[in-house]
Structures are given as C-alpha cells and as structure tokens.
C-alpha distance (Angstrom), angle and dihedral (degrees) to the residues before:
residue distance angle dihedral
M1 . . .
A2 3.91 . .
L3 3.80 116.5 .
I4 3.78 117.7 -125.3
G5 3.77 117.5 -149.7
V6 3.85 120.0 -149.4
I7 3.87 112.5 -164.1
D8 3.68 110.5 -127.4
Y9 3.92 106.1 -155.9
G10 3.76 96.4 162.2
A11 3.75 100.4 -95.5
G12 3.80 140.1 60.5
N13 3.78 132.0 67.2
L14 3.77 94.6 -66.4
G15 3.77 95.3 161.1
S16 3.76 93.9 59.4
L17 3.77 93.4 54.9
M18 3.91 93.2 46.1
N19 3.81 87.9 51.7
A20 3.81 90.9 50.8
L21 3.86 91.9 51.8
T22 3.74 91.8 46.3
R23 3.87 90.6 52.1
L24 3.82 87.4 52.4
G25 3.83 91.4 53.1
V26 3.82 100.8 -116.9
E27 3.74 129.4 134.6
A28 3.69 111.5 -116.6
R29 3.80 137.3 157.3
F30 3.82 138.3 176.2
T31 3.93 116.1 -92.2
R32 3.77 115.6 -106.1
G33 3.77 95.3 -150.6
P34 3.69 144.2 -30.2
E35 3.69 93.5 -84.4
E36 3.79 87.1 72.7
L37 3.77 89.3 67.6
Q38 3.78 92.4 54.7
K39 3.85 132.1 70.2
N40 3.83 116.7 -18.6
S41 3.84 91.6 13.6
P42 3.71 114.3 -176.1
F43 3.83 90.1 -141.1
E44 3.79 130.9 84.7
K45 3.73 93.8 -167.5
I46 3.86 136.6 21.0
I47 3.89 130.9 -146.0
F48 3.80 124.0 -165.0
P49 3.81 105.0 -165.0
G50 3.59 143.0 -156.2
D51 3.77 147.3 -49.2
G52 3.71 133.6 20.7
H53 3.72 151.5 110.6
F54 3.80 115.0 -83.9
A55 3.80 95.5 -130.7
S56 3.86 96.1 47.5
T57 3.77 91.8 41.7
M58 3.78 94.4 52.5
A59 3.82 91.4 44.0
D60 3.74 90.3 54.9
L61 3.82 92.7 46.3
N62 3.84 92.7 49.5
E63 3.83 94.2 45.1
S64 3.85 93.5 46.2
G65 3.72 96.5 46.0
Y66 3.80 93.2 -117.9
A67 3.72 93.6 118.7
D68 3.71 95.7 67.3
A69 3.83 91.0 38.2
I70 3.84 90.5 56.0
R71 3.83 90.0 48.1
E72 3.72 91.5 52.7
W73 3.79 92.9 46.1
T74 3.81 94.0 50.3
A75 3.77 92.0 41.8
A76 3.89 89.2 58.2
D77 3.85 85.8 52.8
K78 3.74 95.0 -120.3
P79 3.72 119.3 157.4
F80 3.74 113.5 -78.1
L81 3.80 130.3 168.7
G82 3.87 121.3 -170.0
V83 3.77 119.5 -166.8
C84 3.87 121.1 -160.0
I85 3.74 106.3 -44.3
G86 3.78 83.5 18.9
L87 3.82 87.3 67.1
Q88 3.82 96.2 44.4
I89 3.79 96.3 49.7
L90 3.77 89.7 61.0
F91 3.76 91.8 70.3
D92 3.81 133.3 81.1
S93 3.78 100.0 -106.8
S94 3.76 145.7 -13.8
E95 3.81 132.8 -142.5
E96 3.89 86.3 -140.1
A97 3.86 86.8 72.5
P98 3.91 112.5 8.8
E99 3.77 90.2 178.3
K100 3.86 93.6 62.4
A101 3.79 122.3 74.6
G102 3.88 114.1 -143.0
L103 3.84 123.0 -138.2
G104 3.91 92.5 -80.7
I105 3.88 92.6 -141.5
V106 3.84 89.5 128.1
H107 3.73 117.7 34.4
G108 3.77 117.6 -125.6
A109 3.83 139.9 63.2
V110 3.76 138.9 -84.0
K111 3.75 109.3 -124.4
K112 3.84 138.8 -168.8
F113 3.74 118.9 -109.1
P114 3.86 108.8 -101.8
C115 3.84 94.9 -132.1
R116 3.70 140.5 91.0
K117 3.75 103.0 -115.8
I118 3.78 113.1 63.4
P119 3.00 148.9 -167.7
Q120 3.76 99.0 49.7
I121 3.72 102.0 -131.6
G122 3.82 123.3 177.5
W123 3.67 145.4 34.2
N124 3.84 118.3 -29.7
R125 3.76 135.7 172.0
V126 3.82 121.4 -101.9
F127 3.75 123.0 -151.4
F128 3.73 119.9 -158.5
R129 3.81 130.3 -139.2
K130 3.75 105.6 -111.9
N131 3.76 133.3 -142.7
S132 3.74 125.8 -134.3
A133 3.77 90.3 -84.4
G134 3.84 91.6 56.4
Y135 3.85 96.9 -109.1
S136 3.73 127.2 115.5
A137 3.71 112.6 -71.8
S138 3.86 91.1 -150.4
R139 3.75 124.5 77.4
L140 3.84 87.9 -142.1
F141 3.82 92.5 71.9
D142 3.78 97.0 41.2
E143 3.85 109.6 148.6
L144 3.78 94.1 0.4
P145 3.88 118.1 122.8
D146 3.79 113.6 -112.6
G147 3.76 109.2 -107.1
S148 3.80 92.2 38.0
F149 3.81 115.3 164.5
F150 3.78 118.1 -114.5
Y151 3.88 129.9 175.4
F152 3.82 117.8 -101.4
I153 3.71 131.7 -169.9
H154 3.81 114.1 164.7
S155 3.87 145.4 107.9
F156 3.73 99.4 -153.8
Y157 3.79 133.8 51.9
V158 3.79 133.3 -158.6
A159 3.73 122.9 -110.3
P160 3.87 111.7 -165.8
Q161 3.83 115.9 -155.9
E162 3.65 114.6 -90.9
D163 3.80 95.1 -110.1
E164 3.78 89.8 56.3
I165 3.87 93.6 49.6
D166 3.86 86.5 53.1
G167 3.72 88.5 49.2
G168 3.69 92.3 55.5
V169 3.85 106.4 -108.8
T170 3.87 90.2 133.7
A171 3.80 107.3 84.9
A172 3.75 99.8 172.4
E173 3.78 141.8 4.3
A174 3.85 137.9 -153.5
E175 3.82 133.0 -173.1
Y176 3.75 130.2 -117.3
S177 3.73 115.3 143.0
L178 3.81 86.5 -28.8
R179 3.87 138.9 9.7
Y180 3.70 108.4 -84.5
C181 3.69 142.5 171.8
C182 3.84 112.9 -95.1
A183 3.83 100.5 168.9
I184 3.81 134.6 30.7
E185 3.78 130.0 -166.6
R186 3.94 125.3 -176.5
G187 3.72 117.1 161.5
A188 3.89 108.5 -52.3
L189 3.90 91.2 -14.9
A190 3.81 116.4 97.8
A191 3.73 132.0 162.0
V192 3.80 138.1 172.0
Q193 3.80 136.2 -161.4
F194 3.81 95.8 -147.5
H195 3.76 125.0 69.8
P196 3.79 109.4 -109.5
E197 3.75 91.6 -176.5
K198 3.80 88.0 64.2
S199 3.81 98.3 39.9
G200 3.76 97.4 87.2
T201 3.80 121.2 -129.7
T202 3.78 92.3 -19.4
G203 3.86 90.5 58.3
L204 3.73 91.0 47.5
K205 3.65 91.1 51.3
L206 3.90 89.6 53.3
L207 3.82 90.6 50.9
G208 3.80 91.5 47.3
N209 3.85 87.4 53.1
W210 3.80 92.7 53.0
L211 3.81 90.1 46.9
G212 3.82 84.5 59.1
G213 3.73 102.9 -118.6
K214 3.86 141.7 84.3
C215 3.92 90.8 -104.0
T216 3.88 88.3 -101.1
S217 3.84 91.4 171.6
A218 3.69 96.0 46.5
P219 3.80 124.3 94.9
A220 3.86 118.0 -78.5
G221 3.73 93.9 -102.8
V222 3.90 90.0 61.2
R223 3.79 95.8 36.9
E224 3.80 95.1 59.6
T225 3.77 117.7 90.5
L226 3.67 107.7 -106.7
Q227 3.69 121.5 -118.0
S228 3.82 125.9 -174.4
P229 3.81 109.2 -110.3
H230 3.72 90.0 -152.4
V231 3.77 100.1 52.5
E232 3.76 116.2 83.1
G233 3.81 115.9 -124.9
G234 3.74 90.5 -2.9
N235 3.67 93.8 -75.8
V236 3.92 118.1 142.5
A237 3.71 119.8 -128.1
D238 3.89 109.2 -112.8
R239 3.88 105.4 -111.5
S240 3.77 89.5 -150.1
G241 3.88 87.9 62.3
G242 3.79 90.2 73.6
A243 3.74 107.9 -96.7
E244 3.80 108.3 -154.9
R245 3.66 114.8 -110.0
Q246 3.76 131.8 177.1
R247 3.85 110.5 -108.8
E248 3.71 136.8 172.9
D249 3.76 139.2 177.4
C250 3.77 106.6 -89.0
G251 3.81 95.6 -163.2
I252 3.87 97.3 -99.1
R253 3.82 115.5 154.4
G254 3.78 137.7 -175.2
E255 3.90 119.9 15.5
T256 3.81 94.4 0.2
S257 3.78 97.4 45.9
H258 3.90 89.7 112.6
L259 3.84 88.1 68.2
L260 3.84 113.7 100.9
C261 3.73 125.9 -166.4
C262 3.73 114.3 -113.6
K263 3.74 101.3 -163.2
P264 3.88 129.0 -153.0
A265 3.69 119.2 -106.0
K266 3.77 117.6 -76.5
R267 3.80 110.2 -98.5
V268 3.79 128.6 -130.0
I269 3.90 107.3 -154.0
P270 3.66 126.5 -173.4
C271 3.79 112.2 -145.6
L272 3.89 119.4 -145.7
D273 3.80 113.9 -166.5
V274 3.74 104.5 -160.1
D275 3.75 128.0 -156.3
N276 3.87 121.5 171.1
G277 3.70 90.5 -19.9
R278 3.80 100.0 -49.3
V279 3.82 133.1 99.0
V280 3.69 111.0 -114.4
K281 3.85 134.1 -178.4
G282 3.76 133.3 -169.8
V283 3.72 142.9 166.0
K284 3.91 122.0 -93.6
F285 3.82 85.1 -10.7
A286 3.87 92.9 -55.7
S287 3.76 141.9 81.4
I288 3.77 91.9 55.4
M289 3.81 120.2 -156.8
D290 3.85 130.4 -172.2
A291 3.84 114.1 -106.8
G292 3.76 105.9 176.1
D293 3.76 146.0 -90.5
P294 3.82 112.2 -30.6
V295 3.81 98.7 -139.7
E296 3.72 92.4 46.5
L297 3.81 92.1 50.2
A298 3.84 92.0 44.4
R299 3.83 91.0 50.4
R300 3.84 89.9 52.1
Y301 3.77 93.1 48.7
N302 3.71 91.5 47.3
A303 3.88 90.7 52.1
E304 3.78 88.1 51.2
G305 3.77 95.6 53.0
A306 3.85 106.3 -92.9
D307 3.89 109.6 173.4
E308 3.80 94.6 -144.4
I309 3.81 137.6 -14.6
V310 3.80 125.0 -129.1
F311 3.82 120.9 -156.9
L312 3.86 115.5 -167.1
D313 3.77 120.0 -174.0
I314 3.82 102.2 -145.1
G315 3.84 91.2 -178.9
A316 3.85 94.2 54.0
S317 3.77 94.7 -179.5
H318 3.77 120.5 137.8
E319 3.84 89.5 -101.8
S320 3.76 95.0 44.4
R321 3.77 90.6 49.3
A322 3.70 92.4 54.3
I323 3.77 90.9 52.3
L324 3.85 90.7 49.0
L325 3.85 90.8 52.0
E326 3.94 87.4 55.9
V327 3.75 89.6 47.6
A328 3.90 90.1 51.6
R329 3.83 90.0 48.8
R330 3.77 93.7 50.2
A331 3.77 92.3 45.3
A332 3.89 94.0 46.6
R333 3.97 89.7 52.4
E334 3.89 86.6 61.9
L335 3.80 109.7 25.2
F336 3.78 121.7 70.1
I337 3.80 97.0 -171.1
P338 3.90 127.4 90.6
L339 3.87 116.1 -70.5
C340 3.68 121.4 -162.3
V341 3.94 118.9 -169.0
G342 3.67 128.1 -166.9
G343 3.74 142.8 166.6
G344 3.87 129.9 88.7
I345 3.83 93.0 15.5
R346 3.78 106.9 144.4
T347 3.82 107.7 153.2
V348 3.73 141.8 35.1
E349 3.88 85.6 -107.6
D350 3.76 89.0 57.9
M351 3.77 86.5 50.4
R352 3.80 91.0 51.8
L353 3.71 92.3 52.2
V354 3.85 91.7 51.1
M355 3.70 93.4 46.7
N356 3.79 94.1 46.3
A357 3.89 87.6 51.8
G358 3.85 88.8 62.8
A359 3.79 104.6 -84.4
D360 3.78 120.1 137.9
K361 3.74 96.7 -164.5
V362 3.77 136.5 18.2
S363 3.75 128.1 -142.2
V364 3.88 122.0 -146.5
C365 3.72 129.4 -175.5
T366 3.77 121.8 156.2
A367 3.80 98.1 21.1
A368 3.88 89.4 58.6
L369 3.84 89.8 50.1
L370 3.78 92.8 51.2
R371 3.83 94.0 42.8
P372 3.83 111.3 17.1
E373 3.82 93.4 -177.8
L374 3.83 87.4 70.3
L375 3.86 85.0 80.2
C376 3.85 89.6 57.4
E377 3.80 91.1 49.4
M378 3.75 94.3 49.6
A379 3.74 93.9 47.4
D380 3.81 90.4 49.3
A381 3.67 90.7 53.4
Y382 3.77 102.9 42.2
G383 3.76 106.3 6.3
K384 3.86 126.4 -101.0
Q385 3.72 92.8 -87.3
C386 3.84 88.7 73.9
V387 3.97 94.7 50.1
V388 3.76 116.7 87.9
V389 3.78 119.4 -179.4
S390 3.75 113.5 -148.8
L391 3.76 108.6 -148.0
D392 3.87 119.4 -166.2
A393 3.74 106.7 -165.5
K394 3.84 129.5 -175.9
R395 3.79 125.2 -170.3
V396 3.83 106.4 -117.0
R397 3.74 107.1 170.8
E398 3.78 148.4 -38.6
C399 3.73 113.5 -81.7
G400 3.78 116.6 -162.4
G401 3.77 91.4 -24.1
K402 3.85 92.6 -48.8
P403 3.75 127.6 97.2
R404 3.87 120.5 -105.7
W405 3.73 125.1 -153.3
N406 3.83 122.9 -163.0
V407 3.76 124.6 -150.9
F408 3.81 115.6 -119.3
S409 3.81 125.3 -157.6
H410 3.79 136.1 -164.0
G411 3.81 95.3 53.4
G412 3.92 93.0 -45.5
R413 3.81 94.2 -50.2
R414 3.83 103.6 109.4
D415 3.76 127.8 52.2
T416 3.76 106.3 -138.4
G417 3.84 91.3 -167.8
I418 3.84 88.7 -130.3
D419 3.76 118.2 135.1
A420 3.89 110.7 -112.8
L421 3.87 94.0 -138.7
E422 3.81 92.7 49.0
W423 3.77 91.9 47.3
S424 3.83 93.5 49.1
E425 3.79 89.7 52.3
R426 3.65 95.1 48.1
A427 3.82 93.6 45.4
A428 3.85 87.4 55.8
D429 3.70 91.2 51.5
L430 3.79 94.3 49.0
G431 3.85 95.7 52.6
A432 3.86 110.7 -74.0
G433 3.74 111.3 143.9
E434 3.81 95.3 -169.7
I435 3.75 142.4 16.6
L436 3.77 122.4 -135.7
L437 3.86 99.8 -161.0
N438 3.79 113.1 -159.4
S439 3.82 118.5 -171.9
I440 3.87 106.5 -150.3
D441 3.67 88.6 -167.6
A442 3.82 93.6 57.1
D443 3.78 100.0 31.6
G444 3.85 110.8 129.4
T445 3.75 94.7 -13.1
G446 3.80 98.4 109.0
A447 3.70 87.8 -141.6
G448 3.86 95.0 116.2
Y449 3.71 138.2 -88.9
D450 3.80 120.8 -66.2
I451 3.72 93.9 -100.9
E452 3.77 92.5 179.1
L453 3.90 89.9 56.1
I454 3.73 91.8 45.6
N455 3.75 93.3 51.1
A456 3.75 92.8 47.0
V457 3.84 97.0 51.3
T458 3.90 94.4 40.6
E459 3.80 89.7 54.8
S460 3.77 91.4 46.9
V461 3.82 102.4 50.9
P462 3.92 131.6 56.8
I463 3.82 91.7 -145.3
P464 3.88 133.2 79.5
V465 3.72 118.5 -81.7
I466 3.79 127.3 -152.6
A467 3.74 115.1 -153.5
S468 3.83 118.3 -136.7
G469 3.70 139.1 178.9
G470 3.76 135.0 43.5
A471 3.79 107.3 39.7
G472 3.81 110.0 160.6
S473 3.78 105.3 144.8
L474 3.82 140.5 25.8
E475 3.79 89.2 -111.2
Q476 3.76 93.0 57.3
I477 3.74 91.3 50.4
A478 3.83 89.6 51.5
A479 3.75 90.6 49.2
A480 3.79 90.5 53.6
A481 3.81 96.5 44.2
R482 3.74 91.9 51.5
I483 3.87 88.9 62.7
A484 3.76 104.5 28.8
D485 3.78 127.5 48.9
A486 3.79 94.1 -120.8
A487 3.81 137.0 14.3
L488 3.77 119.6 -142.2
V489 3.73 116.0 -145.0
A490 3.90 129.1 -169.4
S491 3.72 126.4 144.2
M492 3.78 96.1 37.9
L493 3.82 91.2 56.9
H494 3.83 96.7 36.1
F495 3.77 93.3 54.0
G496 3.74 100.0 39.3
E497 3.77 100.2 -106.0
T498 3.72 92.9 131.1
T499 3.84 142.3 -14.5
I500 3.77 136.7 -126.2
P501 3.76 93.0 -105.7
E502 3.73 92.6 52.1
I503 3.78 93.1 49.8
K504 3.78 91.4 47.3
R505 3.83 93.6 48.2
F506 3.81 91.1 50.2
L507 3.85 91.0 49.1
S508 3.86 93.3 48.0
E509 3.85 92.2 46.9
N510 3.92 89.0 51.3
G511 3.77 96.1 50.7
V512 3.81 101.5 -99.6
P513 3.83 110.2 136.8
I514 3.87 112.6 -122.6
R515 3.72 135.0 170.3
D516 3.81 112.8 -78.0
T517 3.80 92.6 27.0
P518 3.77 102.3 151.0
L519 3.72 122.1 -107.2
R520 3.83 114.2 -117.8
S521 3.70 123.6 -152.2
C-alpha cells in the first residue's frame, strides 16, 4: 500500500487529518524532515494540512527547508494536496503578511475578504467547475453533488491570476462577500480552502477521491457514492438558474458597495460541559447534574447532524484538563466535524496540546482576561480563526436607560467589572476569531436566550458570535440563530427534550439557512 506523507510544520490540526486518513484505511505518517520530499522519498503522495498564520507558516517552512522541498516536489508533478493554509502558501503573496513571500507555485495573491464579518466560520456551499458534459471537471469532486456543503474557517481567500483561471487552475468556487476560488487543481497539484477532514462524509469522500480510489477500505457510509437527499433523481440544480442563497448587506461602501455577503449556514452546536470525564449541566452555573459520557453524547449528536461540537472543561484543574484531552482524542478519532475545546487553556503550548489532540479551535476565558496579549500570541501561532473567546456575561444594572452586562471570570464566579461589549470589541481587535457568548442569567433556565445581549454584542463586533445559555424551545433557538452565527444547545439535547433533526427542521421551515438546505432553481 502506498505511504502518504503529512507535513508536520509545528502548527495546524494535524491530528484531525491523520484520523481521517486512518478512517479511510490508508497508511500515513508525519514527515521527519524536508529530505523525505526529495530524491528516494518513501512517500507516494504528500498532504500539507490545516490552520495557521501566513507569516509564521512561511517562516517555519523557510527555516526548516520545507519551502524548497515542496517546490521541488510539485515541480516534479508529484501528488500534493494543500488544506486551508496549505492552499494559501502556494501563492506568491498574502495580505495577511505582505512582508512574507509565499512559495510562488501558483501565481496570484491571497486577499482579505471585503466585508465586515470575518473570519468566515461554518458550512458553506461549494460549486464545481464543470466540463462540457456538465460534470465536475476536477477529480476531487467526482460523484459529489454540485453545491455540497464543506466546512470553512478562514479570513483570507486566494485570487489566482486571470491567465491561470482561464487555464483551468480553479476547480471550485464558493461565495462569501464575493465569488472566490476555494479549490485549485493543476496536474498532480491540488489544494482546497475548506477542511475536508472536518466536513463529515462529504469531506471523507473528497479525500478518498484524491487518494485515487473509492474508499474501498473505509466504512460503508463512506464507501457509498454520495447523492444529495435534497435533489430529485440525483440531478443537481443549475447554479446559473439562480439558486437562492441567504444574503445580507455587509457594510461595504463606495466602489465595492455592490458586493453582498453570502453567509455560511447557521450552525447548531451541542455544548458538552465536562467535569472529571462526565458531561454535566446546571442552572446559572450551579445545581450541577450528570448528563452522560461525553464521547457517547458527541457521537450521537454527530450522527444526528450537529454542525460542530464544543467541549468545555468546567473543572479546569491539571488532572481535569488531562482527562479532557483524552476525551478530545477519543472524539476526534470518530467525529469528522469541527471540535472546539476550552477550559484551563492558559498558554500557546496549552493550545498546541489541544489542537494536536484533535481540536480545530480553542476557547479561552479567564486566561485572556488576566493576560489579553495571549489572544495575539494564539492568533500569531494558529490564525485568529482558531481562537474563540468565551465571554460569560451577567446583567448588572441599567446604565443611562440601557442595559449593562459585566464579564465574569473563573467559571462565572468573579465579577471583573469589565463591560461585556467593551471586552468583546477588544478581544476581536487582539486576535479572537469568534465570540462564544454565555448569558449567566439565562444559563440552564430554559427561559430563552438573552436576545438583547446577543443583539448588542453581534452589532458591536466584526467577528462571528455563538449564542449560548437559556435554550428551552425551538422558537427560542430560531430567535437566537436569526441574530447570531450559531446557537449553542445543551440541556434540551442532553435530557431528551429535542433532537438535532427536530431543531434543524424547525429552523429550515422558519427561514433560517442551515446545512443541507436544498438548492432551489
């Protein structure tokens, strides 16, 4: 069996990709140095995974010698797959770090999205470049329905030079404030902006296509040719026919005011508070009850169609954190959707341990309040798209006729006196890519999310917001999802009051865009 090499450059969600390759039944290992990409390489194919900041990634590649090794490998037209930052570093330059040159393997630039709300985080449709017969012109998307959902998490997009677009380097496109290239293919070189290893069965199918087979050693659910359950007779809606997509004004003015922001699907995210290896749930951060085994619950929610899973270590002691890392490892081996892990993360090294365990993002709360520069350090190491600030807010008083919420630290036990809106704005400036907004007043009550708080924070920050705390009915979840980018749900799911399919069905019927919403021609 051919050996697949995964480049270990000191960052990125390496564990997630290795888990996906294991699930597909292929033999893979991390590269041990750039010399393994040169003459007499033990590898048949190479993958450059995951997350990272353009400057730090290129600095690591240049210092280690991997930059020249990748250039030599691709120049010889040997199979190479780049994922996320692995796509962006192939280009000449990036607006994320204008002072750093890219590999220059594909000519063009990496540009920042021209809209207010970035990063793009979530599930978005991918539209394939078609051949004359109307099928995907790229082997990556063989047997996948046009408009399939993949998981994106990025602030910058690639813009190949026009002559390369005409020459066919663009294999697929997506929309977020503009139509942009999200996958390239040229000879044996391929790269994608989204994360196939976190895009469920669809993503595993794409990886199987790149590996050159039909995933014959993978589980049955991955082996089967995928057909969209929402397209009658297996026919794909013609995108030129005007597929309806949710759009909103993204605050662009002047010459680019014609651009509209096509947002990803709203996410439904189960939250699993973990203490000593068990999922627990309380009311207003107290009255804790056992809710089950975290991996078993995560497995169930994944099967039901959850868009992401959040694990939060509410014990956050050294022993508790070690248990949570093992929980994350176990979950990442089975679940091929995004995982966010938080609780007790105080340093970039803590972040690295969690990411290597299989997390795609980390959530920080108290540590960032005590040392705000931690957010800058994390964003520099992994990119802001991997940094989530968990904000525990409690209404303290009316101020000038308007409500004021203070930020609480240490698991909601200490009032910092910091205004929640001011902290959310500062966190976004420092490097947070997402806000996990927890209402202490509403937490576990089932009385509904604090809509006023969600509105205030969402309007204040230019990054995605996850609404958390208070879900008690499908109507309340829909109300939060219409405002925020995602809705966190815990008690309703843990104690059997509803299911992910019931939530998504209700959202779809009430006009909230979700993953797997059918295309309409």
